[in-house]
C-alpha positions as CSV (number, residue, x, y, z in Angstrom):
1,X,-204.4,1.6,-60.0
2,X,-208.2,1.2,-60.2
3,X,-210.2,2.5,-63.2
4,X,-211.8,5.3,-61.1
5,X,-208.4,6.6,-60.0
6,X,-207.0,6.4,-63.5
7,X,-210.0,8.3,-64.9
8,X,-209.7,10.9,-62.2
9,X,-205.9,11.3,-62.9
10,X,-206.5,11.7,-66.6
11,X,-209.3,14.3,-65.9
12,X,-206.9,16.3,-63.7
13,X,-204.2,16.1,-66.4
14,X,-206.5,17.3,-69.1
15,X,-208.8,19.8,-67.4
16,X,-206.9,20.7,-64.2
17,X,-208.2,20.6,-60.7
18,X,-212.0,21.0,-60.4
19,X,-213.1,24.4,-59.2
20,X,-216.0,25.3,-56.9
21,X,-218.9,27.3,-58.5
22,X,-217.0,27.8,-61.8
23,X,-220.0,29.3,-63.6
24,X,-220.7,31.8,-60.8
25,X,-217.0,32.9,-60.8
26,X,-217.2,33.5,-64.5
27,X,-220.1,35.9,-64.1
28,X,-218.6,37.7,-61.1
29,X,-215.1,38.1,-62.7
30,X,-213.4,35.4,-60.8
31,X,-215.0,36.1,-57.4
32,X,-217.6,34.2,-55.5
33,X,-221.0,35.9,-55.4
34,X,-221.0,36.2,-51.6
35,X,-217.8,38.3,-51.7
36,X,-219.3,40.9,-54.1
37,X,-220.1,44.3,-52.6
38,X,-221.3,46.0,-55.8
39,X,-221.3,45.3,-59.5
40,X,-222.2,46.9,-62.8
41,X,-223.1,45.2,-66.0
42,X,-220.9,45.6,-69.0
43,X,-223.4,48.0,-70.7
44,X,-223.7,50.2,-67.6
45,X,-220.0,50.8,-67.3
46,X,-220.2,53.3,-70.2
47,X,-223.0,55.4,-68.6
48,X,-222.4,58.8,-67.2
49,X,-223.3,57.9,-63.6
50,X,-221.3,54.7,-63.5
51,X,-218.1,56.3,-62.1
52,X,-220.0,58.1,-59.3
53,X,-221.8,54.9,-58.3
54,X,-218.6,52.9,-58.2
55,X,-217.0,55.7,-56.2
56,X,-219.8,55.4,-53.6
57,X,-219.3,51.6,-53.6
58,X,-215.5,51.8,-53.1
59,X,-216.0,53.9,-50.0
60,X,-217.8,50.9,-48.4
61,X,-215.6,49.6,-45.5
62,X,-215.9,46.0,-46.8
63,X,-214.7,47.0,-50.4
64,X,-211.2,45.8,-51.0
65,X,-210.7,45.6,-54.7
66,X,-212.1,46.7,-58.1
67,X,-212.1,44.1,-60.8
68,X,-212.8,45.3,-64.4
69,X,-213.8,43.2,-67.4
70,X,-211.2,43.4,-70.3
71,X,-214.1,44.2,-72.7
72,X,-214.5,47.7,-71.0
73,X,-213.0,50.4,-73.3
74,X,-209.6,51.5,-72.2
75,X,-210.7,55.1,-71.7
76,X,-213.2,54.0,-69.1
77,X,-211.0,51.3,-67.7
78,X,-208.4,54.0,-66.9
79,X,-211.0,55.9,-64.8
80,X,-211.6,52.9,-62.7
81,X,-207.9,52.4,-62.3
82,X,-207.4,56.0,-61.1
83,X,-210.4,55.5,-58.7
84,X,-208.8,52.4,-57.2
85,X,-205.5,54.2,-56.8
86,X,-207.1,57.3,-55.2
87,X,-208.9,55.1,-52.6
88,X,-205.8,52.8,-52.2
89,X,-207.7,49.7,-53.3
90,X,-206.5,46.7,-55.3
91,X,-207.2,46.9,-59.0
92,X,-207.2,44.1,-61.6
93,X,-208.6,43.3,-65.0
94,X,-210.0,40.0,-66.0
95,X,-210.4,38.4,-69.4
96,X,-214.0,37.2,-69.0
97,X,-215.0,34.1,-70.8
98,X,-218.7,34.3,-70.2
99,X,-221.0,36.7,-72.2
100,X,-223.0,37.2,-69.0
101,X,-219.9,38.5,-67.1
102,X,-220.2,41.8,-65.2
103,X,-218.3,44.9,-66.4
104,X,-217.1,46.0,-63.0
105,X,-217.1,44.2,-59.6
106,X,-216.2,45.7,-56.2
107,X,-215.3,42.8,-54.0
108,X,-214.2,41.9,-50.5
109,X,-211.8,39.1,-49.5
110,X,-214.4,37.6,-47.2
111,X,-218.1,36.8,-47.6
112,X,-220.4,39.9,-47.2
113,X,-223.6,38.2,-48.5
114,X,-225.3,41.2,-49.8
115,X,-228.6,41.2,-51.7
116,X,-229.1,43.2,-55.0
117,X,-225.5,43.9,-55.7
118,X,-226.0,44.7,-59.4
119,X,-226.7,48.4,-59.8
120,X,-229.2,49.6,-62.3
121,X,-228.1,52.9,-63.9
122,X,-230.9,54.6,-65.7
123,X,-230.6,55.5,-69.4
124,X,-230.4,59.3,-69.9
125,X,-232.1,60.5,-73.1
126,X,-229.8,62.0,-75.8
127,X,-231.3,65.5,-75.5
128,X,-229.7,65.8,-72.0
129,X,-226.2,64.7,-73.0
130,X,-223.5,67.2,-74.0
131,X,-225.8,70.3,-73.8
132,X,-224.1,73.7,-73.8
133,X,-225.5,74.9,-70.5
134,X,-227.2,73.4,-67.5
135,X,-230.5,75.4,-67.3
136,X,-233.6,73.4,-68.1
137,X,-237.3,74.3,-68.5
138,X,-239.7,72.9,-65.9
139,X,-240.9,70.1,-68.2
140,X,-237.4,68.9,-69.1
141,X,-236.2,69.2,-65.5
142,X,-239.1,67.1,-64.2
143,X,-238.6,64.5,-67.0
144,X,-234.9,64.2,-66.0
145,X,-235.7,64.1,-62.3
146,X,-238.1,61.2,-62.9
147,X,-235.4,59.3,-64.7
148,X,-232.6,60.0,-62.3
149,X,-232.8,62.4,-59.3
150,X,-229.0,62.2,-58.9
151,X,-228.3,63.3,-62.5
152,X,-230.9,66.1,-62.3
153,X,-228.8,67.7,-59.4
154,X,-226.3,68.8,-62.1
155,X,-228.9,71.0,-63.7
156,X,-230.8,74.1,-62.7
157,X,-234.5,74.6,-63.2
158,X,-235.3,77.8,-65.1
159,X,-237.6,80.2,-63.3
160,X,-239.8,83.0,-64.6
161,X,-237.0,85.6,-64.2
162,X,-234.5,83.4,-66.1
163,X,-237.0,83.2,-69.0
164,X,-237.7,86.9,-68.9
165,X,-234.0,87.6,-69.2
166,X,-233.9,85.3,-72.3
167,X,-232.3,82.2,-70.9
168,X,-233.6,79.2,-72.8
169,X,-233.8,75.5,-71.9
170,X,-230.5,73.7,-72.7
171,X,-232.3,70.6,-73.9
172,X,-235.2,72.1,-75.8
173,X,-233.1,74.7,-77.6
174,X,-230.1,72.5,-78.1
175,X,-230.0,72.6,-81.9
176,X,-230.3,76.4,-82.2
177,X,-228.8,77.4,-78.9
178,X,-225.6,79.4,-78.7
179,X,-225.4,79.7,-74.9
180,X,-227.4,80.7,-71.9
181,X,-228.1,84.3,-73.2
182,X,-228.5,83.7,-76.9
């Protein structure tokens, strides 16, 4: 046996068979980049709009599976699991080695070659989270609409009559608010 063949045999024994695009597959949770339909970073998986975005992506005819990073909290991971079950898609979790790995990947079994597959989910300010009611003053509503028009659809803009009746902005009056008519 020649030295080259011996070295190659030893390398196979120690490291296993060489893989194509190993670094790329570590980032995309075991998939080739060209098979990715949509992806979310690990940080974005915890955001309010993440499930809605993934639900839109899983409706894509080329989407066949949801792959979730094991570092995603179990409460959130279970939501993705239910989503995969509801849409009859394959679901799996991956223990990602890379710190650059995605949080959630929607993939196909064949190449789809899409540009810009990583979704950017805007950060919603704290004052809009967990408010008692969904009525907002024009300033807060416009601020929220600039950040995310999709998230602003869950809220109602207060009009003059609402304010005359005594309804206050859910975000501005959050600390002292007891409900829409308090």
